[in-house]
N, C-alpha and C positions, 0 to 999 in steps of 0.2 A: 138479501140486500144486493142492490145493483152497484157495480163499480163502473165508473165512467172513465174513459180514456181520453185525456185531453189531446186533441190533435191540433197541430199548427200548420199553417200553409208554408212554413219555412222549416227546412231541415236544420234543427238547432245544433245537432252534433257536428254536422258538416261545417257549419259556420264557426263553431267553437274551435275546431281543429285547424281552421284556415291559418296558414303561416304567412301572415302579412304584417310587415313592420314599416316604420317610417323610412322612406327612401326607395321603397319598391314601386314598380310601375304596375298598375292594375287596370283591368278592363271590367267595369261594372255595367251590367246590362239591366236597364231600368224599364219597368212596365209603365207606359204612359197611356192613360185612357183618353180616347178621342171619340166623341159621340157614343156609338154603341159597340165600338171595337177597342181592342187594347193593342198598342204598338210597342215594339221593343226598341230601345235606343241605347247605344253603347256610349259610355263615358270613360275614356281612357286617359290616365294621367298619373302623376306622381303622388304618392301618399305622403302628406305633410305630417299628419299626426294620427295617432290611434288613442282613444280615450276610454276609460272605464273598463279596460280589460275584456273579459268575456261575459260580464254580467248583462242583465236584461237591457240596460240603457246604454250599451256600448256604441260608440260612434267612430267613424274614421273620416278624415278630410282628404279630398283628392283635388289636385290642381292640374289644369291643362291650359295650354295657350291656344285659343281659337281666333283666327283672323287677326293675330297680333295683339289680342287682348287676353289677359290672364283671367281664367274662370275657375272658381273654387266651389265645390259642393261638399256638404257634410251629409254623410249617409249614416242612418242607423244600421248597425250590423245585422240585426234580426228583422229588418223591415220586410213585409210581404210584397212591397212594391219592387224589391230587387229580385230579378230573375236569377242572376248568377254573378259571382265574383271570381275572376280569374287573375292570378298573379302572372303577369307577362314577363317580368324581369325582376330578379332579386339584386339589390345592391347593398353594399355595406355603408351604413350611415353611422357617424360618430355621435349623433345626437338623437334623442327620443322624439323631439319635435323640430321640424325643419321650417319654421316660420321665416327664417332669414332668407329663404329662397325668394320670397316676394320682393324684398329690397334688392337682392342680387340681380334679379331679372330687370328691375327698373334701372339699376346702375349700368347694366350692359347696354340697354336701349339708349340711355343718355350718352354713353361712350360712343356708340355707333353713330348717333346723330352728330356728336361733336366732331368725330373724325370725318364724317361726310361734309360737314360745314367747313372744316379746315381745308379739305381737298378742293371745295368749291372756291374758297377765298384764294387759294394758290393759283387757280386758273385765272381769277380776276386780276391778281397782282402782276401777272406776266405782261410784258410789253406786247402791244398789238402788232401783228404782222402787217407790214405795209406792202401792199401790192401796187404795181404800176397800173394805173387806170388809163386806158387808151383815151386820147382826146377825141371828142366827137368829130366826125367827118361831115363837112358840109356837102349837101347834095348839089351836084352840078346840074344846071338847068340847060336843056337842049334848046338851041335857038329856033328849031323848027316848031317846037311845041309852043313857044312864046308867040310866034307869028300867027299860028292857027287861032289862038285865043283872041288876038286883036281883031280879026276879021269878023 
């Protein structure tokens, strides 16, 4: 009787042992197929949530800010499209899910915009600086030039 060994393109044990929690900063290298080649792209950001533990359907959500816009991606933990997962920084989080970060980021942006607008209004409210404008000087006409034009 033949025994078949099930091989997986993903190192399951390595991913299972990965010490990644909400609040950590991770760099996920993703394989992106383009025509006949495969390109690697890094997605680095904050882990907002990790769901379903280490079972087959486990996922984790990563959020980053790109060009001033918040971008979130949900990655399956055991996806063969993921080349590697590296924990860049461990941080202590007091929650298991950090979804409030979305609202917090929006509040900070609103606060910055408001403070920028207030500073702009302060400049407009100041009294304008009055400078003395010199009066226009009339050009003096030379009598010789006038006589030449008459002839």
